[in-house]
C-alpha positions as CSV (number, residue, x, y, z in Angstrom):
1,M,123.4,86.3,74.2
2,T,124.0,89.0,76.9
3,A,123.6,88.3,80.6
4,T,120.3,90.2,80.6
5,E,119.0,88.3,77.6
6,L,119.9,85.1,79.4
7,C,117.9,86.2,82.4
8,F,114.8,86.7,80.2
9,T,115.2,83.4,78.3
10,S,112.4,80.9,78.9
11,A,112.9,77.8,81.1
12,V,112.0,75.5,78.2
13,E,114.8,77.0,76.1
14,L,117.3,77.1,79.0
15,A,116.7,73.4,79.9
16,A,117.1,72.4,76.2
17,R,120.3,74.4,75.7
18,I,121.8,73.1,78.9
19,R,121.0,69.6,77.9
20,R,122.7,70.2,74.5
21,R,125.6,71.8,76.3
22,D,125.1,75.1,74.6
23,L,124.7,76.8,78.0
24,S,126.3,76.1,81.3
25,P,124.2,75.9,84.5
26,V,126.9,78.0,86.2
27,E,126.7,80.7,83.5
28,V,122.9,80.9,83.8
29,T,122.8,80.8,87.6
30,Q,125.5,83.5,87.9
31,A,123.6,85.7,85.5
32,V,120.4,85.5,87.5
33,L,122.2,86.1,90.8
34,D,124.0,89.1,89.4
35,R,120.7,90.5,88.2
36,I,119.1,89.9,91.6
37,A,122.0,91.9,93.1
38,Q,121.5,94.7,90.6
39,V,117.7,95.0,90.5
40,D,116.1,93.6,93.7
41,G,117.1,96.5,95.9
42,R,114.4,98.4,94.1
43,L,111.8,95.6,94.1
44,N,112.2,93.7,97.4
45,A,111.1,90.5,95.8
46,F,113.4,88.2,97.7
47,V,113.5,87.7,101.5
48,Q,116.4,85.2,101.2
49,V,118.9,84.8,98.4
50,H,120.9,81.6,98.5
51,A,123.8,82.7,96.3
52,D,126.6,80.5,97.5
53,R,124.5,77.4,97.7
54,A,122.9,78.1,94.3
55,M,126.3,78.3,92.7
56,E,127.4,75.1,94.4
57,H,124.4,73.4,93.0
58,A,125.0,74.9,89.6
59,R,128.6,73.5,89.6
60,R,127.2,70.1,90.4
61,A,124.6,70.5,87.6
62,E,127.4,71.4,85.2
63,H,129.4,68.3,86.2
64,A,126.4,66.1,85.6
65,V,126.0,67.6,82.1
66,V,129.7,67.1,81.3
67,T,129.7,63.5,82.5
68,R,126.5,62.8,80.7
69,A,124.6,61.8,83.8
70,S,120.9,61.5,83.8
71,L,119.3,64.9,83.8
72,G,115.9,66.0,85.1
73,P,113.5,68.2,83.1
74,L,114.5,71.4,84.9
75,H,118.2,70.6,85.1
76,G,120.2,73.8,85.7
77,V,117.2,76.1,85.5
78,P,117.0,78.8,88.3
79,L,113.8,79.4,90.2
80,S,112.4,80.9,93.4
81,I,110.2,79.5,96.2
82,K,107.5,81.5,97.9
83,D,108.3,81.9,101.6
84,N,105.3,79.8,102.8
85,F,106.6,76.5,101.3
86,W,108.7,74.2,103.6
87,T,112.2,73.6,102.6
88,A,114.1,71.3,104.8
89,G,116.6,73.1,107.1
90,E,115.6,76.6,105.9
91,R,113.8,79.4,107.7
92,T,110.2,79.6,106.5
93,T,108.6,82.8,107.8
94,Y,105.2,83.0,106.1
95,G,106.0,86.8,106.1
96,S,105.3,87.0,109.8
97,R,107.4,88.2,112.7
98,L,105.7,85.3,114.7
99,M,107.4,82.8,112.4
100,A,110.7,84.6,112.0
101,K,112.8,81.8,113.5
102,F,110.9,78.8,112.2
103,V,113.0,76.3,110.4
104,S,111.2,73.7,108.2
105,P,111.7,70.1,109.2
106,E,111.2,68.7,105.7
107,D,110.6,69.7,102.1
108,A,107.1,70.4,100.8
109,P,106.1,68.0,98.1
110,S,106.5,70.5,95.3
111,V,109.9,71.7,96.6
112,A,111.2,68.1,96.8
113,R,110.0,67.5,93.2
114,L,111.6,70.7,91.9
115,R,114.9,69.9,93.6
116,A,114.8,66.3,92.2
117,S,114.2,67.7,88.7
118,G,117.5,69.5,88.8
119,A,116.2,73.1,89.3
120,I,118.5,75.6,91.0
121,V,116.7,77.3,93.9
122,V,118.1,80.9,94.0
123,G,116.0,82.1,96.9
124,R,112.7,82.6,98.7
125,T,110.3,85.4,97.8
126,N,108.1,87.8,99.7
127,L,104.4,87.5,100.5
128,P,101.8,89.2,102.8
129,E,101.7,87.9,106.3
130,F,100.3,84.3,106.2
131,A,99.4,85.0,102.5
132,W,96.2,86.7,103.5
133,R,95.7,89.4,100.9
134,G,96.1,90.5,97.3
135,S,99.0,92.9,97.8
136,T,102.5,92.0,99.2
137,D,103.6,93.8,102.3
138,N,104.5,92.6,105.8
139,R,106.1,93.9,109.0
140,L,109.0,91.5,108.7
141,F,110.4,92.3,105.2
142,G,108.4,95.3,104.0
143,E,106.6,95.9,100.7
144,T,107.4,94.4,97.3
145,R,107.1,96.7,94.2
146,N,105.9,96.0,90.7
147,P,108.6,96.1,88.0
148,W,106.2,97.8,85.6
149,D,105.7,100.7,87.9
150,L,107.6,100.9,91.2
151,T,104.8,102.9,92.8
152,R,102.3,100.0,92.3
153,T,101.9,96.6,94.0
154,P,102.8,93.4,92.2
155,G,99.7,91.9,93.8
156,G,99.6,89.0,96.2
157,S,100.0,86.8,97.8
158,T,102.7,85.5,95.4
159,G,103.8,89.1,94.8
160,G,107.5,88.5,95.4
161,G,107.6,85.6,93.0
162,A,105.8,87.6,90.3
163,A,108.0,90.7,90.7
164,A,111.1,88.4,90.4
165,V,109.9,86.6,87.3
166,A,108.7,89.8,85.6
167,A,112.1,91.5,86.3
168,G,114.2,88.6,85.0
169,L,115.3,87.3,88.4
170,G,114.7,83.7,87.3
171,P,112.2,82.3,84.7
172,L,110.1,80.3,87.2
173,A,108.5,80.8,90.6
174,L,106.6,78.4,92.9
175,G,103.5,80.0,94.5
176,S,100.1,79.3,95.9
177,D,96.5,80.4,95.3
178,G,93.8,80.3,98.0
179,A,91.5,83.0,96.5
180,G,93.5,84.4,93.5
181,S,97.1,84.5,94.9
182,I,98.8,83.3,91.7
183,R,96.5,84.9,89.2
184,I,96.4,88.3,90.8
185,P,100.2,88.9,90.6
186,A,100.3,87.2,87.2
187,S,97.7,89.8,85.9
188,F,99.4,92.7,87.6
189,C,102.9,91.8,86.4
190,G,102.2,90.6,82.8
191,L,102.9,86.9,83.6
192,V,101.3,83.4,83.2
193,G,100.0,81.9,86.4
194,L,98.1,78.6,86.6
195,K,95.8,77.6,89.4
196,P,95.6,73.8,88.7
197,T,92.6,71.6,89.4
198,F,92.3,71.3,93.2
199,G,94.5,68.4,94.4
200,R,96.4,68.1,91.1
201,V,99.5,69.5,92.8
202,P,99.8,68.2,96.4
203,L,99.9,70.6,99.3
204,Y,101.7,69.9,102.6
205,P,101.6,71.1,105.3
206,A,97.9,71.9,105.4
207,A,96.7,75.4,104.7
208,G,95.3,76.1,108.1
209,G,91.5,76.4,107.4
210,H,91.9,76.9,103.7
211,E,92.5,73.2,102.8
212,L,89.5,73.0,100.4
213,N,90.5,76.0,98.3
214,A,94.3,76.2,98.5
215,H,96.3,75.3,95.4
216,V,100.1,75.0,94.7
217,C,100.9,76.8,91.5
218,P,103.5,77.5,88.8
219,L,104.3,81.1,87.7
220,A,106.3,82.0,84.6
221,R,106.5,84.3,81.5
222,T,105.2,81.7,79.1
223,V,102.5,79.1,79.1
224,R,105.0,76.4,78.0
225,D,107.2,77.2,81.0
226,V,104.2,76.8,83.3
227,A,103.4,73.5,81.6
228,L,107.0,72.3,82.0
229,M,106.8,73.1,85.7
230,M,103.5,71.3,86.0
231,N,105.2,68.1,84.6
232,V,107.5,68.2,87.6
233,I,105.1,69.2,90.5
234,A,101.8,67.5,89.5
235,K,102.7,64.2,91.2
236,H,100.7,62.5,93.9
237,D,102.0,62.7,97.5
238,R,100.4,60.8,100.4
239,R,100.9,63.7,102.8
240,D,98.1,65.5,101.2
241,P,94.8,63.7,101.8
242,F,93.1,65.6,98.9
243,A,95.9,64.9,96.4
244,L,94.7,63.4,93.1
245,P,96.2,60.2,91.6
246,D,98.7,60.9,88.9
247,D,97.0,61.3,85.5
248,G,100.1,60.6,83.3
249,V,99.5,63.8,81.3
250,D,102.5,65.5,79.6
251,Y,101.4,69.1,80.0
252,L,104.2,70.4,77.9
253,A,103.3,68.1,75.0
254,A,99.7,69.1,75.4
255,C,100.7,72.7,74.5
256,D,101.8,71.5,71.1
257,R,98.2,70.5,70.2
258,P,96.0,73.3,68.8
259,L,92.6,73.9,70.1
260,D,90.0,72.0,68.2
261,A,87.8,74.3,66.1
262,S,84.7,72.7,67.7
263,A,85.8,74.0,71.2
264,R,82.9,75.8,72.8
265,I,84.2,79.0,74.4
266,A,82.3,81.6,76.4
267,W,83.2,85.1,77.3
268,S,81.9,86.9,80.4
269,A,83.0,90.5,81.1
270,D,82.2,90.4,84.8
271,L,80.8,87.0,85.9
272,G,77.5,88.8,86.5
273,F,78.6,90.4,89.8
274,A,82.0,92.2,89.6
275,P,82.6,95.9,88.8
276,V,85.2,96.1,86.1
277,E,87.0,99.3,85.0
278,A,86.3,100.2,81.4
279,E,89.9,100.0,80.1
280,T,90.4,96.6,81.8
281,R,87.2,95.3,80.3
282,D,88.0,96.5,76.8
283,I,91.5,95.0,76.9
284,A,90.2,91.6,78.1
285,A,87.3,91.7,75.6
286,A,89.7,92.3,72.7
287,A,91.8,89.4,73.9
288,A,88.8,87.1,74.0
289,R,87.9,88.2,70.4
290,A,91.4,87.3,69.3
291,F,90.5,83.6,69.5
292,A,88.6,84.2,66.2
293,G,92.1,84.4,64.6
294,A,92.5,80.7,65.3
295,G,89.1,79.9,63.7
296,L,87.3,79.6,67.1
297,T,83.9,81.0,68.0
298,V,83.4,82.8,71.3
299,D,79.9,83.4,72.7
300,E,79.0,86.0,75.3
301,A,77.6,83.9,78.2
302,T,77.8,84.2,82.0
303,P,77.2,81.4,84.6
304,D,74.5,82.1,87.1
305,L,76.5,82.7,90.2
306,G,74.6,85.5,91.9
307,D,77.0,87.6,94.0
308,P,79.3,85.2,95.8
309,A,81.1,87.9,97.8
310,W,79.3,86.9,101.0
311,I,80.5,83.3,100.6
312,L,84.1,84.5,100.4
313,R,83.5,86.9,103.3
314,T,82.1,84.1,105.5
315,L,84.4,81.2,104.7
316,Y,87.6,83.1,104.0
317,G,86.9,85.5,106.9
318,G,86.0,82.6,109.2
319,A,89.2,80.8,108.4
320,Q,91.2,84.0,109.3
321,A,89.3,84.4,112.5
322,G,90.0,80.8,113.4
323,A,93.7,81.3,112.8
324,H,94.2,84.7,114.4
325,A,91.3,86.2,116.3
326,A,92.1,84.4,119.6
327,R,95.8,85.1,119.5
328,P,97.1,86.8,122.7
329,P,97.6,90.6,122.5
330,E,101.4,90.4,122.4
331,E,101.2,88.3,119.2
332,K,98.6,90.5,117.6
333,A,100.8,93.6,118.3
334,E,103.5,92.0,116.1
335,M,101.2,91.3,113.2
336,D,99.8,93.1,110.1
337,Q,97.1,95.2,111.8
338,D,94.8,95.0,108.8
339,L,94.9,91.2,109.1
340,V,94.2,91.4,112.9
341,A,91.2,93.7,112.2
342,Y,89.9,91.4,109.4
343,A,90.2,88.3,111.6
344,E,88.5,90.0,114.6
345,A,85.7,91.4,112.4
346,S,85.1,87.9,111.2
347,A,85.1,86.3,114.6
348,G,81.3,86.8,115.0
349,V,80.5,84.4,112.2
350,T,78.0,81.9,113.6
351,M,77.9,78.2,112.9
352,V,74.6,78.7,111.1
353,E,76.1,81.4,108.9
354,H,79.0,79.1,108.1
355,V,76.9,76.2,107.1
356,K,74.7,78.4,104.9
357,A,77.9,79.6,103.2
358,V,79.0,76.0,102.7
359,A,75.7,75.2,101.1
360,A,75.8,78.3,98.9
361,R,79.3,77.4,97.8
362,Q,78.0,74.0,96.7
363,T,75.1,75.7,94.8
364,M,77.7,77.9,93.0
365,V,79.8,74.9,92.2
366,D,76.7,73.1,90.7
367,A,75.9,76.2,88.7
368,L,79.4,76.1,87.2
369,R,79.1,72.4,86.5
370,R,75.9,73.1,84.5
371,F,77.5,76.0,82.6
372,F,80.5,73.8,81.6
373,E,78.1,71.2,80.2
374,R,77.5,73.8,77.5
375,Y,81.0,75.3,77.2
376,D,84.5,73.8,77.3
377,L,86.2,77.1,78.3
378,L,85.2,80.3,80.0
379,L,87.1,83.6,79.4
380,T,87.0,86.6,81.8
381,P,89.2,89.4,82.9
382,T,91.4,88.1,85.6
383,L,90.9,91.2,87.7
384,C,88.7,94.3,87.7
385,L,91.6,96.8,87.4
386,P,95.3,97.0,86.8
387,A,97.8,97.2,89.6
388,F,96.8,99.6,92.3
389,P,99.2,101.9,94.3
390,L,101.4,100.7,97.1
391,G,100.5,101.2,100.7
392,I,96.9,99.7,100.7
393,V,95.4,96.2,101.2
394,G,93.3,96.7,98.2
395,P,91.0,99.3,96.5
396,R,87.8,100.3,98.2
397,E,86.1,101.4,94.9
398,V,86.2,100.0,91.4
399,A,84.2,101.5,88.4
400,G,82.2,103.6,90.8
401,R,81.2,100.8,93.1
402,E,82.3,100.0,96.6
403,V,84.3,96.7,96.9
404,T,85.3,94.7,100.0
405,H,88.2,92.2,100.5
406,L,89.1,90.7,97.1
407,G,85.9,92.0,95.6
408,W,88.1,93.5,92.8
409,T,88.9,90.0,91.4
410,L,87.1,87.4,89.3
411,C,89.3,84.6,90.7
412,Y,87.9,83.2,93.9
413,P,84.8,81.4,92.6
414,F,87.1,78.9,90.9
415,N,89.0,78.2,94.1
416,Y,85.7,77.1,95.5
417,S,84.9,75.0,92.5
418,G,88.4,73.6,92.2
419,Q,88.5,74.2,88.5
420,P,91.8,74.9,86.6
421,A,92.2,78.6,85.8
422,I,95.1,80.4,84.1
423,S,95.9,84.1,83.8
424,V,97.7,85.1,80.7
425,P,98.7,88.7,79.6
426,A,95.8,90.2,77.6
427,G,97.4,93.5,76.9
428,W,98.7,96.7,78.5
429,T,96.9,99.9,79.6
430,A,97.6,103.3,78.1
431,S,99.9,103.9,81.1
432,G,101.8,100.7,80.5
433,L,100.3,98.4,83.2
434,P,99.5,94.8,82.3
435,V,96.0,93.3,82.2
436,G,95.3,89.6,82.5
437,L,92.8,87.3,80.7
438,Q,91.6,84.4,82.8
439,I,90.9,81.1,81.1
440,I,88.9,78.5,83.1
441,G,88.1,74.9,82.2
442,R,86.4,71.9,83.8
443,R,87.9,70.1,86.7
444,L,90.7,67.8,85.6
445,E,91.1,69.5,82.2
446,D,94.2,71.4,83.0
447,A,95.8,70.3,79.7
448,L,93.0,72.0,77.8
449,V,93.4,75.2,79.7
450,L,97.1,75.2,78.9
451,R,96.4,74.5,75.2
452,A,94.0,77.5,75.2
453,G,96.7,79.6,76.8
454,T,99.2,78.5,74.3
455,T,96.8,79.3,71.4
456,F,96.3,82.8,72.7
457,E,100.0,83.2,73.3
458,Q,100.7,82.4,69.7
459,L,98.0,84.9,68.6
460,R,99.3,87.7,70.9
461,P,103.0,87.1,71.6
462,W,103.9,88.9,74.8
463,A,107.0,87.1,76.2
464,A,109.5,89.6,74.7
465,R,107.8,92.6,76.4
466,R,109.8,93.6,79.5
467,P,109.3,96.1,82.3
468,P,111.2,99.4,82.0
469,G,114.6,99.6,83.6
470,P,117.8,97.6,83.4
C-alpha cells in the first residue's frame, strides 16, 4: 500500500489493521501529515496543523499497540476538528479576527470523546466566520477550495473539514450543522455527512442563539466510517441541557443489517418549495430509483411544508442579528461584511414576527411527523445544485428562480424538526462535480438512516472515486 493509498483508506479499515498490528499509527499519521504538506497549500483546508504533537501521540499509540494495552475504537486513526469546537489549551477562532487570540479552557464533549477513543488529531479546519454561511471564506484565514474543482467552493460551514477528507488529508472530520453545514459540504465534496437527531451528540458551549437547531456531526468518505465515529461521540454530557440519554445503539453494527423489504420510502425532488437544477434533480432521482436494486419500493411523495424560507429568514436571521447587529463599529470593521449586512438587515425582526415564525416552525414539524407516520424514510436531493464558484456567499438564482440565503438547499427543515438526515454521494455531473442524496428518518432513528445509507453505498459504490490531482 502506497502512502497515498493509505491516506484514502477508510477509518474502519485503519482501526482494524492497527489493532491487528498490520499498520503502525506512526506510519498512518506520517502519511497524512506528508499529504497535508503536499496538498493543502492549494486547498487551504487547515487553519492549524499539529504535526509535532500528532506524531508524539502516534508514537504513544504505537507503544500501546505493541504492549497490548487497551485500545479505543479509533486508536491511531487521524482526524481533523472544525475550528469552532473547543479543545483545551488551543486557539479556537471560529474563523473570526475577533476571536483570533481566544484559547479554549476545556474540551468540547465530542473532542474529549474522540481523544479518549485514541484518535490522532492532526489539525483544525477552516470555516466561514462564526459558521454563518454555506461557503467557506473568512478574513482571518481566507477561502477554502473544493478538491474536485479548485475554482469552486467546498461548501460550508464545515468546508475545511470536507475539503480535507475529500483530498485524503485524514479519513474523518468533526463538524457541525445548524442549517445544512455538514450536508452542504458533504454534497459538494462527494462525502458522507450525518446530521444526527437533535441532542444525540452533545453540544457545548452553546451555539449562541442556534441552540435548538445546532448539531454536532461526523463527516467521512463512507457510511460505516460515519457510524464508527457516531459510536464515539454520541454519548450523553451534562453540559448540554438538550443532550439525550445514551441509547446503547451500536451504529456500526446497525450498518451490517440490510433494510427490511417492507421499509416505506418516499422520494421528493424538491420538498415542494425548492428550485432544483435539472441535472442535479436527475442524478438524485436516479439514485433514489437505485433502491429498487435492493428489492425496495420508493413512492413519489412530498410532505406539506409550504415554503419555509421565511421561517429560516426570521429565526436564523434573528439569531445573527442578536449576535452581531449591535457590535461596535470597530468590531464590525474586522468582520465578514456580508455577515454584518445580513445581521443588520435582520435586526428589524419584531417579537411578533419571531413568535409567528416559532409557531410556523412547530406547524412544519407537525407536518413532518404526520408524513413519517406513512413513511419510514424520505429521499431528496441534498442541494439544488452542485458546487458553485468561489468568491460568493451563495447563488442568487437556481433553475431560473431567485433564491435568498440558503434557499438553494433542502437541508434546513430537518434542523428545525431535529430529525436525522444524511447526505451520501448520489453521482457526479457531466463536468465532474459531486451531487448528494439526502436520506431523512424519524427522530431517534439514526441507525435506520445509517442502514439506508449503507444499502445505497453497496448499490452505488463511490468510496474509490477520488478528486483529480496528486
